N, C-alpha and C positions, 0 to 999 in steps of 0.2 A: 491107584490111577496116576498116570504120569502127568505132571504139571508142565504145560508147554512154555514157549518162549515169552518173555515179557517185553518184546521190542516196542509194543504199542505204548507201554508205560513211558519209555524214554521219549518216544515221539510226541506223546501228549504233553509231557512236562516241558520239552523243548519248545513246543509251539506256545506254551503258556508262560514262558519265562518272563514276559513283560506284563503278565496279568496278576502277579502276586498282589493281594490287597492287604493293606494295613488297616485294621478295623478301627483302632483308636488313634486320634491325633497324637503325634509324638511317638507312637509305636510301643508304648509301655502299658501293660494291663495292670491297673491298680485295683480293680475289682473283677468279679466274674464277668466274662465277656463271651457272648455267643458269636460263633463264626459259622455261617452257612454258605459263604461264597466258595466256589469250586476250588480255587487256589488261595483262599484268604489266609492271612497269617497275622500274628502280632508278636510282641516281645514281652517276656516276663523276667523279672529279677534283673533287668538291665543287661542280660547276657544270653538268654535263650530265646530262640524263635519257636513258636508253636504254629503248625500249619495244618489246614484241613486236608488239602491234597487229595481231592476226589478226582482221580484221573481215569478210572475205568468204567464209569457209568454216568448217565445223565440224570439218574435218580437223586433225590435230595439227601444230603448228609449235613449234620450240624454237630459242632463240638462246643463244649463249655470250657473256657480257659480260666483256670484259677491262678493264684499267685505262685503255685508250685508245680502245676501240671495241667492236665485236661481230662475230660471224659467225653465219650460219644453220647449225645442226647437224641440223635435221630440218624438212622441209616436205612434208607429205603432200597438201596441197590441189591441186586441178586446176581452173583457171579456163578458161572459154571465151575464146579469143583474140580473139573479136569482142565480148567483154564486158569486165567489170571484173577487176582483179587480185584475188588472194585475201588480200592483207595489205600492210602497209607497215611492216616492222620498221625502226626508225630511231633516230637520236640527235639531240637537239634542245636549243636554248635558247629561253626564252620560256615561253608558257603554251599548253597543249594540253588542251582540255576540263577545265579547272580544275587540271590537273597542271602546276605551274609549276616551272621549274628554279631551284635555290637561287641567291639573290642577283641574279636577273635584273633588268635595268632595262626590260624589255618588259612591257606595250606602251609604245611611244613614237611620237610623231608624226614622220612622214617629214621634215618641215621642220626638226626638231631633230637629225637624224642627220648627222654630219659624215663618217663612214666606217663600214663594216661588214666589216672584214677577215676572210677565211675561208680555211681550208686543209683539204683532204680528200685521203685516200689510200684507194683502193678495191682490192679483190681480186675479179676476175671469174672465172667458170667457163664452160665450154662445155656444150652439151647441155641447157640450160635456157631457158625463155622468161621474160624479165624486163626491167625498166628499172632503171637506177641514177640516182636523181634527188634534187635538193633540192626541198623544199616550203617556199615562203615565203608566209606568210599575212598579209593586211592587211584592215583593216575601217575604216569611217568612225568607229567608236567604239572605245574601249580595251577590247575584249572579252577575257575570260579563260576563257570557256566557249562551247560551241556553235560553229556554223558561221560562219566569216568570209565576207565578200562577195567577196574577191579571193584567188585562189590563183595564185602564180607557180611554175612547175615548170622546173627546169633538168635536162634529160636528158643525163647524161654518157655513157650507153651504153644501147643496147637490143639485145636478142637475140630473134629470133622475129617472127612476123607481128602485131605490135602497133603502135599509134600513139597520139600524144597526143589529148586531147579536142578536138573541133572539126575545123578544117581549116587548111591552111597559108595564111598571108596575106603571105608574103614572107620576106626574110632580114634579119638585123641583125648588125652587128659590135659585140660587147659583151665586155669583159674581154680584148680583144686577139684574139678568135676570132670566126669567122663561124658563126652559128646559123640554122637554119630556124625561123621563128616560126609557131606554131599558135595559134588563138584559138577559143574556144567557151564553152559553159556545160554543167555537169553536172546542171542542174536545181535545185541548191542554191546554187551560187556560180559566178562567172565564172572562167575559167582562161585564162592565157596561158602557153604552153610554149615553151622554147628548146631545140631538138633539135640535138645535135652530130652532124655527118656521120660521125664516127668515134669510137671509144671513147677516153675520156680517163681514164687510170688515176689521175692525181693532178693537183691544180691549187691554186694560191694565187691568190685574186682578191678583189674587193670586191663583196659582195652588193648594195651600194647602186647599182652600175652597172646591174644588172638591174631594180631598183626604179625607177630614174630612166627607163629605157627604157620600162617599163610605164606610168609617169606620162606620158611624152611621147606615148604612144598614146591618151591620154585615158581610160585605164581607172581611174586613181585620181587624187587630188590630193595636194598636200603636207600637207594637213590630216588625211589618213588616218593610221591607226596601224599600225605593224609589230607583230605580236603573237607570232610565232614563226618560227624558221628551223630546218628539219629536213633531215637527210641520211640516205638509206637506199635500200631496194630495194622495188620492186613486183613480186613474182613472180606469174606465171600458172601455170607448171608447173616443178617442180623448184626448184633454187636452193641446195642444200646446198653450202657452201663459199664462197658470196658473203660478203664481209666489208667493213666499214668498218675499215681498219687504224688510222686516226687521223683526228681531226676537231678543229678549233679554230674558234671563232667569237666575235667581239666586236662590240658595237654601240656606237660612240663618238658621244657627243652634244656639240653645241655650246652647250648651255644647258639650263635646266630646262624640261621640257614644261609648257605652260600648263594650268590647271585644266580638268578634263573638262567639256564642255558638250554637251548633247543637241542633235542637229540640229533645225532648225525643223520644226514639224509640217506646214507647208505652204510651197510655194515663195513667194518674194517677189512682190509685185504685178507684173503684166506691163507693160512699157514698150514701146510699138510703135516700131520704128525710124523715122527720118525717111522721108518719101516718096521714091520712087526706089529704086535698088538699093543697099542698105546691108548686104548680106551676100553671102557666097559659100559654096558647098558643094562639097566634094571627096568623091566617091563612089567607093570602092575595093571592087570585088566579087571574089569567088573562087567559081567555080561548078564542079560536077562533074555526073555524069549525072542525079542525082535530088535534088540539094541545092545550097545556096549559102550563103555568108556575105557580109556587107557591112559595111564600116567607113565611117561617115559623119562627116566633119569640117565643122563650122560655124565660119565666121570672121565677126566683126563688122567690116565694112569702112566703117562709118559713123563719125560724130564723137561720137555719144552712147553712153552705156552702156545695154546691154540687161539689164534685171532681170526674168528669167523669159522663157523662149522656148518657142514651139510651132512645129515644122516639119511642114509637110504636103506630100504628093506622092502620086503614083499608081504602084503597081508594075505592070509588064506582066503580062499574063495568064499563068497557070500558076505564079505565085509566091505562097507562103503562109508568113508569118513564124511560127516555132515558139518562139523564145526570143530575149531581148534583154538588153543590158547597158548601164549608164550612162544610161538614159533609160526612161521609161514609153512603150512603143510599142504601139499598137493598130492593128488592120486591119479595115476593113469593106469587103468586096468587094475592089476594087483600091486603095481610098483608105487611106493610111497617115497616122497622126498620132503624132508623137514629141514628148513633153514632158520638160523638164528634171527632174532630181531635185533634192533640197534642196541638194546640195553643188555643183552645176555650172550654176546658173541665171543667174549674172552673167557677162556678156561685155563687158569694157571695149573701147574702140576698138582694133582690131587684135588683140583676143583671140580665142582659138579653144577649142573643146571638141569631143570626139568621142563617139559612141556606136556601137553595132553590134548586129547580130542574125544569127541563123542561120535558114534557112528550107528548105522543101521546094520542089522544082522539077519541073514537068511541061512537057516540050517544050524548045524552044530558049531559052537564057538571053539577056536583054537588060536594060540598066540603065534606071532612071527618068531622065527628061530635064528636068523642071521642078520646082523646089522653092520653097516660099513660107515665109518666116519671119515670124511675127506679122503676116501680111497683106501682106508685102513680097516681091516676087519676087527670088530670089537669082540671081547669076551662077554658072556652073559653073567650078570651079577646075581 
């Protein structure tokens, strides 16, 4: 079953940004602490925030916070397994809706990160429907509140008829393991998920490896900011006994991040590539009975730099784009126009960028065949 958009999650959290409750005076948990407040949180180890984060239900949820993690002690909510989960109790570093962990160096630009070593130990239970996942948030600006543009999820385990947002786009080997990669949008931000084929109870790895793989897919650039890294559970039904036994996370930098600058208000002037074929397009689709996704990679095969790009082509009949990422994509009839965003408009010779979208499908799927970049016909890669 397809899991729909999670825009309500973002809206609920945004509305609750000022409601985060610190359970203990001083914000540090020195003994086991029960949190039942909807958005209640506390600090452990002087550096990690643990949050209840019950955003998708009015039913009660409680967590027990220890000196090294937390466990779910009550979870009365019941979510539709073809819809969104009821909550995301988690432990994190960085900034989440203005709630920043003590002493964090986040947000920090990806290009300034040398490593992000992490270690996690989970306790799983049977008879419940849930996923155990990392949430890694990135944005073109150093945001400390509100919704980030990019969410990376690492699914260590899933139980029940649930699935990541979007649809599968292939497999990847990251952190020494093979993952099924899903890609889509929840209406508020883009999501790339890495789904383990079997449950992983514990793992030590570098979060930067997943960030780099996401960057290589064209979803972010090195100028984007990592804002938070979170580990916890998304329960749909049940979940008492699920626990993060221990969690550690550092973000090591190779230098001081540059001063914050706002992205340009408009793309740079368009430079038309030289006449003849000066571009290539790789079009990678994934289709199912009534929908599809497509990843579109553009490569500058010419000798000059492209400053600002517009890609045009026609979709076959029965295909309608519903959401897109990393480009402004419009559709009129069968004609599609994709324009760069402020951060990915420059293509040096040999340089590439990617964008993607999700759409509705009626009839038999087929891919577009002819692409034009800034008026120049591209070859198919």
